[in-house]
C-alpha positions in Angstrom: 0.2 0.1 0.0 3.0 2.3 0.2 4.4 1.9 -2.7 1.0 2.4 -4.3 0.4 5.9 -2.1 4.2 6.9 -3.2 3.2 6.4 -6.6 5.5 3.3 -7.5 3.8 1.9 -10.6 3.1 -1.9 -10.8 5.1 -1.8 -14.6 8.0 -0.5 -12.9 8.4 -3.0 -10.4 8.0 -5.7 -12.6 10.6 -4.5 -14.9 12.7 -4.0 -11.7 12.5 -7.6 -10.8 12.6 -8.9 -14.3 16.2 -7.0 -14.3 17.6 -8.3 -10.8 16.6 -11.9 -11.5 16.4 -14.5 -8.8 19.9 -15.6 -7.2 20.7 -18.3 -4.8 22.3 -16.3 -2.1 21.4 -13.3 -0.7 22.3 -10.2 -2.3 22.1 -6.4 -1.9 20.7 -4.3 -5.0 21.2 -0.8 -5.4 18.2 1.4 -4.6 18.8 3.7 -7.4 18.4 0.8 -9.9 14.7 0.6 -8.7 14.4 4.4 -8.9 15.7 4.5 -12.4 13.3 2.1 -13.6 10.4 4.4 -12.0 11.8 7.1 -13.6 12.0 5.6 -16.7 8.2 4.6 -16.4 6.8 7.7 -15.2 8.7 9.6 -17.6 6.4 8.2 -20.3 3.3 8.5 -18.6 3.3 11.3 -16.2 2.1 15.0 -17.0 4.4 18.0 -16.9 2.9 20.5 -14.5 4.6 23.3 -12.5 4.8 23.7 -8.5 6.5 26.0 -6.0 7.5 23.8 -3.3 9.5 26.7 -1.3 7.9 30.1 -2.4 9.5 33.5 -3.2 7.3 35.8 -4.5 8.3 37.5 -7.3 6.9 40.9 -8.8 7.2 42.3 -12.6 6.9 45.9 -12.0 6.5 46.7 -15.9 3.7 43.9 -16.4 0.0 45.5 -16.2 -1.3 45.1 -12.6 -4.8 43.7 -14.0 -3.3 41.8 -17.0 -3.3 37.7 -17.2 -2.3 35.7 -20.1 -2.8 32.3 -21.1 0.2 30.5 -22.0 0.6 27.3 -23.7 2.2 24.6 -22.4 3.0 20.9 -23.3 1.8 18.2 -21.2 4.6 15.6 -22.0 7.1 16.0 -24.5 7.7 12.3 -24.8 3.8 11.6 -25.9 2.8 14.3 -28.0 -0.8 12.7 -27.8 -1.1 13.9 -24.3 -1.4 17.5 -25.6 -1.2 20.6 -23.9 -3.1 22.9 -21.6 -2.9 26.6 -21.0 -1.5 28.1 -17.6 -2.3 31.6 -16.1 0.7 34.3 -16.1 0.4 37.5 -14.3 2.1 40.4 -12.6 2.7 38.4 -9.2 4.4 35.2 -9.5 5.7 32.6 -7.1 9.5 30.8 -7.6 11.6 28.6 -5.9 13.7 30.3 -2.9 16.7 28.4 -4.1 16.0 29.8 -7.6 17.5 33.4 -6.2 20.5 34.6 -5.1 21.5 37.9 -3.9 25.2 37.2 -4.1 25.2 34.3 -6.3 28.2 31.9 -6.8 30.3 31.6 -10.1 28.4 30.0 -12.5 24.8 30.4 -10.7 22.3 30.7 -13.9 19.7 31.5 -11.9 17.9 34.6 -11.2 20.2 37.1 -9.1 20.5 41.0 -8.8 21.0 42.4 -12.7 20.7 38.8 -14.1 18.4 37.4 -16.6 16.4 34.5 -16.7 13.8 33.2 -18.8 10.4 32.0 -17.1 9.1 28.7 -18.5 6.8 29.0 -21.6 6.5 32.5 -20.9 9.1 35.7 -21.0 12.9 36.7 -20.1 12.9 38.7 -16.6 15.7 40.6 -15.2 16.1 41.3 -11.3 16.4 44.6 -10.5 15.7 44.9 -6.4 15.1 43.2 -3.4 12.7 43.7 -0.6 14.0 42.2 2.8 11.8 41.8 6.6 13.0 44.8 8.5 14.2 42.6 11.6 15.1 39.3 10.2 16.9 40.9 7.0 15.3 37.6 5.3 14.4 38.1 1.4 10.7 38.4 1.1 10.1 39.5 -2.5 12.1 40.0 -5.7 11.3 42.8 -8.3 11.8 42.5 -11.6 11.3 43.6 -15.2 10.2 41.4 -18.1 10.8 42.0 -21.7 7.5 41.6 -23.8 9.1 40.6 -27.2 10.7 37.5 -25.9 7.2 35.5 -25.1 8.0 31.9 -25.5 6.9 31.0 -29.2 6.8 34.5 -30.3 9.5 36.4 -33.0 12.2 37.1 -30.1 12.1 34.2 -28.4 15.2 32.4 -29.7 17.2 35.2 -27.5 19.2 33.3 -25.5 19.7 33.1 -21.6 21.2 30.5 -19.7 18.7 30.0 -17.0 15.0 28.8 -17.3 13.1 28.7 -14.1 9.5 27.3 -13.1 6.7 29.5 -11.4 3.2 29.6 -10.8 0.9 32.8 -11.1 0.1 34.0 -7.1 -3.7 34.8 -7.9 -4.2 31.5 -9.2 -2.1 29.2 -7.4 -3.5 25.9 -5.4 -2.2 25.4 -2.2 -0.7 21.8 -1.6 0.8 20.0 1.1 4.1 18.0 -0.2 5.5 15.1 1.3 9.4 14.6 0.0 10.3 11.3 0.9 13.6 10.2 1.1 15.6 6.8 1.8 14.7 5.1 5.3 18.6 4.0 6.2 21.4 6.0 6.0 23.5 3.2 4.8 23.2 0.5 2.0 22.6 -2.6 4.2 21.6 -1.5 8.1 21.4 -4.5 9.1 24.9 -6.1 7.8 27.1 -4.0 10.4 30.0 -6.1 11.6 29.7 -4.0 15.1 26.5 -5.3 16.1 24.8 -1.9 16.1 20.8 -1.8 15.8 19.7 -1.3 12.8 17.4 1.8 14.1 21.3 3.6 14.7 20.9 3.9 10.8 17.4 5.3 10.3 17.7 8.8 8.2 16.0 11.4 10.5 15.2 13.3 7.3 13.1 10.6 5.7 10.4 12.5 5.2 9.7 16.3 5.2 6.5 18.0 4.8 5.9 21.2 3.3 2.7 22.5 4.2 2.7 25.8 2.2 3.5 24.6 -1.4 1.8 26.7 -4.6 0.7 24.5 -7.6 -0.6 25.6 -11.1 -4.4 25.8 -11.2 -4.7 22.8 -13.8 -4.3 20.3 -10.3 -7.3 21.4 -8.8 -9.6 18.6 -9.6 -6.6 16.0 -9.6 -7.6 12.7 -8.5 -5.9 10.3 -6.2 -3.5 8.1 -7.6 -2.7 10.5 -10.3 1.0 11.0 -11.4 2.6 14.1 -12.1 6.4 15.3 -12.8 6.6 19.1 -11.1 9.2 20.3 -13.5 12.7 20.7 -12.5 11.6 19.1 -8.9 11.0 15.1 -9.6 7.7 12.7 -9.8 4.5 12.8 -7.4 1.8 11.1 -7.0 -2.0 12.8 -5.7 -2.3 10.8 -1.8 -4.9 8.2 -2.1 -5.7 8.7 1.7 -5.2 12.1 3.1 -5.7 14.5 -0.1 -9.2 16.0 -1.1 -10.3 18.2 -3.1 -10.1 21.0 0.1 -6.5 20.2 0.8 -4.2 18.4 -2.2 -1.3 16.8 -0.7 1.2 15.2 -3.1 3.9 12.4 -2.1 7.1 12.5 -3.9 7.8 9.5 -5.7 11.4 10.2 -6.5 13.1 13.1 -7.7 14.5 13.6 -11.1 17.9 12.7 -11.3 18.8 9.5 -11.9 21.6 8.2 -9.4 21.7 5.0 -11.4 22.8 6.1 -14.7 25.9 7.7 -13.2 26.2 4.0 -11.2 26.0 2.5 -14.4 28.8 5.0 -16.3 31.1 4.3 -13.8 31.7 0.3 -14.2 
């Protein structure tokens, strides 16, 4: 049941079992291999959507306050039959906190003061200023301007910038809880410690992180339990089959986008 709630598909599990086969001796299989098969399966079937897990408010100063555009977005680039959808774009957006740095390191190609990025399916923006909390000094809001000639699909859309960010429109966003699952143990074989340590010693205290104030695009408002999505630049998620409802959406992370198994294969 827990695998189902996490979004693991029967097809991915079968492919994993077929790959590892049956052995006469006890063996340990790298968990990255199982994750590889679930990514491979969900890449073909999951709808692409945008969700911001740790939101930072972004205001486009030269965008009209009362204007809302409907932008065309592809549902799955791996399967053209899955079609497309529209997403609202407005003056006030949410982006990920980690996508902005006031004092960026080298090769930071996301948003920073004076730096340009493209908003997915939308425009190129440039950061002009930052608003901070007077007491804590924490960044509360990022101010930007946009270039109206750079809308995706338009005549100037070919202008290149190095970073592309996902976002959601603040006025249209749907609040959701997101549960970020990670490995339960800190070591590959918690029962094989030669010093005789209890397996509970190796439990991962960060195996579950609950984010209660995430924002997802409005197309997910009626998302049904068990439906799979790829949150762009984040990972694969599944609508929880027990706790999620129309009043309170709950998404469980099935697996992150990074494929550690491919790296393991390349080093062999």
